[in-house]
Each structure stands twice: as structure tokens, then as C-alpha cells.
C-alpha positions as semicolon CSV with decimal commas, in nm:
position;residue;x (nm);y (nm);z (nm)
1;M;-15,539;2,708;10,973
2;I;-15,840;2,481;10,976
3;S;-15,782;2,111;10,974
4;F;-16,040;1,840;10,932
5;I;-16,013;1,479;11,028
6;F;-16,186;1,275;10,764
7;H;-16,349;0,968;10,889
8;S;-16,577;0,726;10,714
9;S;-16,869;0,851;10,923
10;Y;-16,793;1,221;10,846
11;P;-17,088;1,366;10,650
12;F;-16,879;1,575;10,404
13;T;-16,709;1,426;10,103
14;F;-16,375;1,530;9,957
15;G;-16,553;1,675;9,651
16;F;-16,768;1,898;9,871
17;M;-16,465;2,023;10,068
18;K;-16,272;2,092;9,747
19;K;-16,559;2,305;9,611
20;L;-16,590;2,489;9,943
21;I;-16,219;2,573;9,956
22;I;-16,221;2,694;9,594
23;A;-16,524;2,915;9,663
24;I;-16,353;3,070;9,966
25;L;-16,030;3,136;9,774
26;V;-16,212;3,293;9,476
27;S;-16,418;3,525;9,697
28;A;-16,109;3,631;9,895
29;A;-15,907;3,697;9,579
30;S;-16,176;3,907;9,412
31;S;-16,270;4,116;9,716
32;G;-15,981;4,362;9,683
33;H;-16,017;4,449;9,313
34;T;-16,334;4,657;9,310
35;A;-16,186;4,999;9,393
36;A;-16,231;5,133;9,039
37;Q;-16,609;5,092;9,063
38;K;-16,613;5,292;9,387
39;I;-16,468;5,613;9,236
40;E;-16,725;5,886;9,170
41;V;-16,637;6,211;8,992
42;I;-16,793;6,499;9,186
43;S;-16,659;6,779;8,965
44;A;-16,401;6,831;8,692
45;T;-16,300;7,169;8,554
46;S;-16,038;7,324;8,329
47;Q;-15,963;7,695;8,309
48;S;-15,720;7,865;8,076
49;W;-15,537;8,174;8,192
50;S;-15,293;8,432;8,065
51;G;-15,101;8,726;8,205
52;G;-14,864;8,823;8,477
53;V;-14,580;8,836;8,225
54;A;-14,610;8,905;7,854
55;G;-14,658;8,579;7,666
56;H;-14,727;8,372;7,982
57;H;-15,033;8,146;7,969
58;G;-15,157;7,800;8,067
59;V;-15,441;7,582;8,190
60;N;-15,546;7,487;8,544
61;Y;-15,728;7,159;8,606
62;S;-15,929;7,063;8,914
63;I;-16,088;6,721;8,967
64;V;-16,280;6,618;9,278
65;I;-16,344;6,245;9,326
66;K;-16,519;6,055;9,601
67;V;-16,366;5,720;9,684
68;G;-16,501;5,445;9,909
69;V;-16,152;5,318;9,994
70;K;-15,816;5,479;10,071
71;I;-15,612;5,522;9,751
72;T;-15,289;5,697;9,658
73;P;-15,326;5,905;9,338
74;D;-15,010;5,869;9,129
75;S;-15,052;6,054;8,799
76;L;-15,310;6,228;8,584
77;Y;-15,337;6,244;8,206
78;T;-15,562;6,497;8,034
79;N;-15,565;6,727;7,732
80;G;-15,262;6,555;7,578
81;A;-15,042;6,603;7,885
82;G;-14,935;6,394;8,184
83;F;-14,890;6,516;8,540
84;Q;-14,711;6,333;8,820
85;L;-14,904;6,393;9,142
86;P;-14,665;6,474;9,427
87;H;-14,770;6,428;9,786
88;D;-14,552;6,705;9,926
89;G;-14,770;6,991;9,797
90;Y;-14,502;7,135;9,569
91;G;-14,486;7,147;9,191
92;E;-14,735;7,198;8,913
93;S;-14,984;6,959;9,072
94;M;-15,121;6,895;9,417
95;I;-15,361;6,662;9,599
96;T;-15,578;6,734;9,901
97;Y;-15,784;6,476;10,090
98;D;-16,101;6,558;10,285
99;T;-16,128;6,301;10,564
100;V;-16,490;6,393;10,642
101;D;-16,633;6,360;10,289
102;H;-16,372;6,104;10,171
103;T;-16,296;6,314;9,865
104;Y;-15,971;6,383;9,686
105;T;-15,919;6,715;9,509
106;I;-15,654;6,692;9,240
107;Y;-15,504;7,014;9,104
108;A;-15,278;7,019;8,801
109;S;-15,145;7,313;8,602
110;E;-14,956;7,362;8,281
111;S;-14,788;7,690;8,196
112;Y;-14,605;7,825;7,892
113;T;-14,400;8,132;7,812
114;D;-14,399;8,226;7,447
115;P;-14,075;8,361;7,297
116;N;-14,035;8,737;7,291
117;P;-14,157;8,857;6,950
118;R;-13,904;9,145;6,962
119;N;-13,612;8,909;7,031
120;S;-13,323;8,966;6,794
121;D;-13,284;8,588;6,751
122;P;-13,626;8,430;6,682
123;T;-13,483;8,078;6,725
124;K;-13,426;8,134;7,097
125;I;-13,710;8,002;7,308
126;N;-13,756;8,069;7,677
127;T;-13,658;7,745;7,849
128;A;-13,849;7,840;8,165
129;S;-14,172;7,695;8,026
130;K;-14,320;7,427;8,248
131;R;-14,462;7,187;7,997
132;P;-14,599;6,867;8,146
133;V;-14,476;6,530;8,030
134;P;-14,633;6,438;7,693
135;A;-14,911;6,187;7,742
136;V;-14,801;5,845;7,624
137;R;-15,114;5,666;7,739
138;Q;-15,414;5,627;7,514
139;F;-15,759;5,628;7,675
140;E;-16,121;5,702;7,588
141;G;-16,240;5,979;7,817
142;S;-16,153;6,327;7,936
143;A;-15,890;6,218;8,189
144;L;-15,700;5,914;8,311
145;L;-15,610;5,879;8,677
146;I;-15,347;5,626;8,780
147;Y;-15,361;5,539;9,147
148;R;-15,239;5,279;9,394
149;Y;-15,469;5,063;9,598
150;K;-15,321;4,799;9,828
151;K;-14,977;4,856;9,669
152;E;-15,105;4,777;9,316
153;K;-15,148;5,027;9,033
154;H;-15,498;5,076;8,896
155;L;-15,641;5,292;8,618
156;F;-15,956;5,504;8,631
157;V;-16,081;5,660;8,308
158;M;-16,295;5,965;8,372
159;K;-16,583;5,960;8,122
160;K;-16,738;6,282;8,252
161;T;-16,653;6,581;8,032
162;M;-16,459;6,856;8,207
163;E;-16,648;7,179;8,254
164;V;-16,456;7,458;8,082
165;L;-16,460;7,769;8,301
166;P;-16,423;8,122;8,155
167;A;-16,062;8,217;8,087
168;L;-15,874;8,431;8,336
169;D;-15,687;8,726;8,191
170;Y;-15,446;8,871;8,443
171;P;-15,300;9,219;8,381
């Protein structure tokens, strides 16, 4: 804590000190809110796939971002679906962090199993499908990343169009 003793011979006035304190507070408050400008999309791809089991198909997404600060990716929205990003490495999505390049690689996957066309009851649908949460957020771009920076949630809209890789057809 800085304290000043104001004396009649002190060269600073109260008005000057008030402006100085306000300038310091404004610069300190705004310094932590620039993380969104520091995110750079290195690559973004989507790749559809099918196979393994009859009627099984889906889409894999991979996004690599370079970030100037340490963030915690929380969720990803793309192609009409939302993905929670776990940090334990399990589930339909995953995050890796490269400490040398300061890049995050975000993997997300959606998979579907179509009903058996020879099923005697066509109303039965395989409940094993892993459909992601429907996207409830509206955004202008190819993906929306929600992340935490200094314990606050922030949004990053990816304007770069995802590169669509050739489909994989497994036997």
C-alpha cells in the first residue's frame, strides 16, 4: 500500500493523484482480458468415417490452436453438436497440450449406429449411438471453443473453415 502525505508544499495536486490512480486501476483491470486475441488456429479438420459394424458411422474433428497464455478448454461446438472436453483422456473427446510449442490439440468424435434394416420391428433404434449434446449456442464461424482463463469463462469463435479430409471407409 502506498501512502502519501499531502503538504502544502507537495508538488502534486489531488486532481493529479486521482487521475493517476484511475489510470493504474484501468490498466490493471484490462490486462487480464486479452486471451481471446492470443489464440491462433494452426489447423482444423473434420473427417467422416464408416465401418467396423454395419450401419456404424461418424465424424472425427481435430483442432490445433496456439495460445500465448495457459487456458483450460471446456467445451467445443461445431457442425450442430456440442462436446464437453474432459481432461482425463476418456470419452468422445480429448485434449493434448504441447509444452514446447504451446499448442493444444482438441479431438472430438461423434458416432452413430443406424437401426438394422432387417429388424422385425422398425421402430426399435439402437440406443448405443453416441450422439453429442445438441448445440444450443449460436455463433458465426466453423467452431466455438469455450475455455477458462484465470477462472473465468471465455468464448473463442473459430472463423477458419475446417478442412474436410477424405472419408474413411473401414471394412
